[in-house]
C-alpha positions in Angstrom: -30.3 14.8 21.5 -32.0 11.4 20.4 -30.8 8.1 20.6 -30.6 8.0 16.9 -28.9 10.7 16.8 -26.3 10.0 19.3 -25.5 6.8 17.5 -25.0 8.5 14.4 -22.7 10.9 15.8 -20.5 8.1 16.9 -20.5 6.6 13.7 -19.4 9.4 12.0 -15.4 9.6 11.8 -12.6 11.2 9.8 -9.5 9.4 9.3 -6.0 10.7 8.8 -4.5 11.8 5.5 -2.8 9.2 3.6 0.3 10.1 1.7 1.8 7.7 -0.6 5.0 9.5 -2.1 6.1 7.0 -4.8 8.8 7.7 -7.6 6.6 8.9 -10.2 3.3 10.5 -8.2 2.4 12.1 -5.1 -1.0 11.4 -3.9 -3.0 12.3 -0.8 -6.4 11.0 0.3 -8.3 11.4 3.1 -11.3 8.9 4.0 -14.1 9.4 6.4 -17.1 7.3 7.7 -20.5 8.4 7.6 -22.3 5.9 9.6 -23.1 4.1 6.5 -20.0 3.6 4.7 -16.6 4.8 3.8 -16.6 8.2 1.5 -13.7 10.3 0.3 -13.2 13.6 2.2 -10.5 15.0 0.1 -7.8 14.1 -2.2 -5.4 15.0 -4.9 -2.5 13.6 -6.9 0.7 15.1 -8.9 2.8 13.5 -11.3 6.8 14.5 -10.7 8.1 16.3 -13.4 10.6 14.1 -15.6 13.3 16.4 -15.2 13.4 15.8 -11.3 15.3 13.1 -10.0 13.3 11.2 -7.4 15.0 11.8 -4.2 16.9 14.9 -5.0 16.7 18.2 -3.2 14.8 19.6 -6.1 12.3 16.8 -5.7 11.9 17.4 -2.0 11.2 21.0 -2.9 8.7 20.2 -5.4 7.2 17.8 -2.9 6.9 20.1 0.0 5.4 22.8 -2.5 2.6 20.5 -4.1 1.7 19.0 -0.6 1.3 22.7 0.3 -0.9 23.4 -2.7 -3.3 20.3 -2.5 -3.8 21.0 1.3 -4.7 24.4 0.6 -6.9 23.5 -2.3 -8.8 20.7 -1.0 -10.9 20.0 1.9 -8.8 18.1 4.0 -9.7 18.0 7.6 -7.1 18.2 10.2 -3.3 17.8 9.8 -2.7 14.2 10.9 -1.1 12.2 8.1 0.2 8.2 7.7 2.9 8.4 5.5 4.7 5.6 3.7 8.4 5.5 1.9 8.4 4.7 -1.9 8.4 0.9 -2.3 11.6 0.8 -3.8 13.2 1.9 -0.8 11.7 -0.6 1.3 13.7 -4.0 2.1 11.5 -6.9 3.1 12.7 -10.3 4.1 10.6 -13.3 5.1 12.3 -15.5 8.0 11.0 -18.3 10.1 11.6 -18.0 13.8 11.6 -20.3 16.7 8.8 -19.7 19.3 11.4 -19.2 22.0 12.5 -16.2 19.6 8.9 -14.3 19.8 9.6 -13.0 23.4 12.2 -10.6 21.9 11.0 -10.6 18.4 12.9 -7.5 16.9 16.4 -8.2 18.3 16.1 -12.2 17.0 15.0 -11.1 13.7 17.5 -8.2 13.4 19.9 -10.8 13.8 18.9 -13.1 11.2 18.4 -10.2 8.4 21.5 -7.8 9.4 23.8 -9.4 6.9 21.1 -9.3 4.1 20.2 -5.5 4.1 21.3 -3.4 1.2 22.7 -0.9 3.4 24.8 -0.7 6.8 22.9 -2.4 9.4 23.5 0.2 12.3 21.5 2.6 9.7 18.4 0.4 9.4 14.8 1.2 10.7 13.4 -2.0 11.1 9.5 -3.0 11.8 8.6 -6.8 12.3 5.4 -8.1 11.2 4.3 -11.9 13.0 2.5 -13.9 10.6 1.4 -17.7 10.7 3.4 -20.9 11.3 6.0 -18.6 13.2 6.8 -16.9 10.0 7.9 -13.2 10.4 8.0 -10.5 7.9 11.0 -8.0 8.5 10.8 -4.7 6.7 13.3 -2.3 6.7 14.3 1.1 5.4 17.6 3.3 5.5 17.2 5.9 8.3 18.2 8.6 5.9 15.4 7.9 4.0 13.0 8.1 6.7 14.7 11.4 8.0 14.1 13.0 4.6 10.5 12.2 4.6 10.2 13.7 7.9 11.9 16.9 7.0 9.8 17.1 4.0 6.5 16.8 6.3 7.9 19.2 8.7 8.0 22.0 6.4 4.6 21.5 5.3 3.2 22.0 8.8 1.3 18.6 8.7 1.6 16.3 11.9 2.8 12.8 11.3 0.7 9.9 13.1 2.9 7.3 12.1 5.0 6.1 9.2 3.3 3.3 7.3 4.3 0.4 5.1 2.6 -0.2 1.7 2.0 -3.9 2.4 0.1 -3.1 5.4 -1.9 -0.4 3.5 -2.8 -2.7 0.7 -4.0 -4.9 3.1 -6.1 -2.4 4.7 -7.8 -1.6 1.4 -8.6 -5.2 0.7 -10.1 -5.8 4.1 -12.4 -2.5 3.7 -13.3 -2.9 0.1 -13.3 -6.2 -0.9 -12.9 -8.5 1.6 -16.2 -7.9 3.8 -18.0 -11.3 3.4 -17.9 -13.6 6.3 -16.1 -16.2 3.8 -13.4 -13.9 3.3 -11.9 -14.2 6.8 -10.5 -17.3 6.3 -9.5 -17.2 2.6 -6.0 -16.4 1.4 -5.9 -14.0 -1.3 -3.0 -12.5 -3.3 -3.1 -9.0 -4.2 -1.6 -7.2 -7.2 -0.9 -3.3 -7.3 0.7 -3.0 -10.7 2.1 0.6 -10.9 3.8 2.0 -14.1 7.2 0.6 -13.4 6.8 -1.9 -10.6 4.3 -4.5 -9.2 3.8 -4.7 -5.3 2.6 -8.0 -4.5 0.6 -8.9 -1.0 -0.5 -12.4 0.1 -2.7 -12.1 3.4 -5.5 -13.8 5.3 -8.0 -11.2 5.5 -6.2 -8.4 7.9 -3.3 -10.9 8.7 -0.3 -10.0 6.1 1.6 -13.1 5.2 3.9 -12.4 2.5 4.9 -9.2 0.3 7.4 -8.3 -2.4 8.2 -5.8 -5.0 9.0 -6.8 -8.4 10.5 -4.3 -10.9 8.4 -4.7 -13.5 5.3 -2.5 -13.8 2.3 -1.5 -16.6 5.0 0.4 -18.9 6.7 -2.8 -19.5 3.9 -5.2 -20.1 2.8 -3.8 -23.6 5.7 -6.3 -24.3 5.3 -10.1 -24.4 8.7 -11.1 -22.9 8.0 -8.5 -19.8 4.5 -10.1 -19.0 6.1 -13.5 -19.3 9.0 -12.4 -16.9 6.4 -11.1 -14.5 4.4 -14.3 -14.4 7.6 -15.8 -14.0 8.5 -13.8 -10.8 4.8 -14.0 -9.5 5.2 -18.0 -9.6 8.5 -18.0 -7.8 6.6 -15.9 -5.1 3.9 -18.4 -5.0 6.7 -21.3 -4.4 8.5 -19.3 -1.8 5.1 -18.5 -0.1 4.1 -22.2 -0.4 7.5 -23.2 1.6 6.9 -20.8 4.4 3.3 -21.8 4.9 2.9 -25.6 4.1 -0.2 -26.9 2.5 -1.8 -23.4 2.2 -3.4 -22.7 -1.3 -4.1 -19.4 -2.6 -8.0 -18.8 -3.0 -8.1 -15.6 -5.1 -6.1 -13.1 -7.0 -7.3 -9.4 -6.9 -5.8 -6.9 -9.1 -5.9 -3.5 -7.3 -6.0 -1.2 -10.2 -7.9 1.0 -12.2 -8.1 0.2 -16.2 -4.5 1.1 -16.9 -3.4 -2.4 -17.6 -6.1 -3.8 -19.6 -8.1 -6.9 -19.0 -6.3 -9.0 -21.8 -3.0 -8.6 -19.5 -4.8 -9.3 -16.2 -6.5 -12.6 -17.8 -3.1 -13.8 -19.3 -1.5 -13.2 -15.8 -4.6 -15.1 -13.7 -4.6 -18.0 -16.3 -0.9 -18.5 -16.0 -0.9 -18.4 -12.3 -4.2 -20.6 -12.2 -5.9 -18.6 -9.6 -9.5 -17.4 -10.2 -8.9 -13.5 -10.3 -11.0 -10.0 -10.1 -10.5 -6.6 -10.6 -10.4 -4.2 -7.4 -10.8 -0.6 -8.4 -10.9 0.9 -4.7 -12.2 4.2 -6.2 -15.4 2.4 -7.7 -15.9 0.9 -4.2 -16.2 4.3 -2.2 -18.5 7.0 -2.2 -17.8 10.4 -3.7 -20.5 12.7 -3.2 -18.9 15.8 -4.4 -16.3 15.2 -6.9 -15.2 19.0 -7.6 -15.0 19.8 -3.9 -13.2 16.7 -2.9 -10.5 17.0 -5.8 -11.2 13.4 -6.9 -13.7 12.4 -9.8 -13.8 8.6 -10.7 -14.9 9.3 -14.3 -11.5 11.2 -15.1 -8.9 9.7 -12.9 -6.7 6.8 -13.9 -4.6 7.0 -10.6 -4.5 3.8 -8.6 -5.5 4.6 -5.0 -4.8 1.5 -3.3 -1.8 2.4 -1.3 -3.0 6.0 -0.1 -6.8 4.7 0.7 -4.7 2.1 3.0 -2.8 4.6 4.6 -5.7 6.8 5.6 -7.4 3.8 7.1 -4.3 2.7 9.0 
């Protein structure tokens, strides 16, 4: 084998399948790297039937069946997956730690947030993410919710590499698709993932996650002026909290991680009121799809926002 072919072989890589099991949609995608850039290996999505309550036993059976259908129909490679709980099932708290607490971070962080958890503290599964200036993000989910997801994947014969979290997934999507310039490494960006009924917000310095929040206002509500105003109010509140945590740190850029559902007018209005330079970040337009029919994703027809599932695959 020639030297050129050896390097080509080393660069070719297939990532795990990213599974975003939200309340309204089920998305699965697998990315690969062909030595030149990222491409879609396979993907698929399903909308939850309106007569099924998210989290119910009927919903779980529906998820199992649809995952089996998609893995059978599409060209997914291998069985390894990285999955994430629904954003509404994740509790996030930002805390300031003493430098002496960083040696035993998990225990110290748990003591600070245990009384704030929306469920019994002894039932929490907690992930701590160190940020900057001794700030820490504490991300927690009820153990029962995690066990429910594990049971679903066990019945689909897929192998869970890890349980991810949506803030890290969105950060991965930004780093790999929209933060590739040298100047981006030091820039602070706000990412807005506006779904149907909620908005996920991330503030990061390149791959370093600094702040995250879920706001219960999504694209469906932004048809109404008062809902748009409410979302802007919540976003400005997040900006103020971020500025308290990270003194004298300005947000350089706002990126809307979406695919055409919201509309340019609403995005322009949000960016103008937040007073941050903005752009649209469509990850589906930024990745190669050489075989739309075979991969299961056609960017010309898809209105799905793949930001979280893309980032999970890249975790």
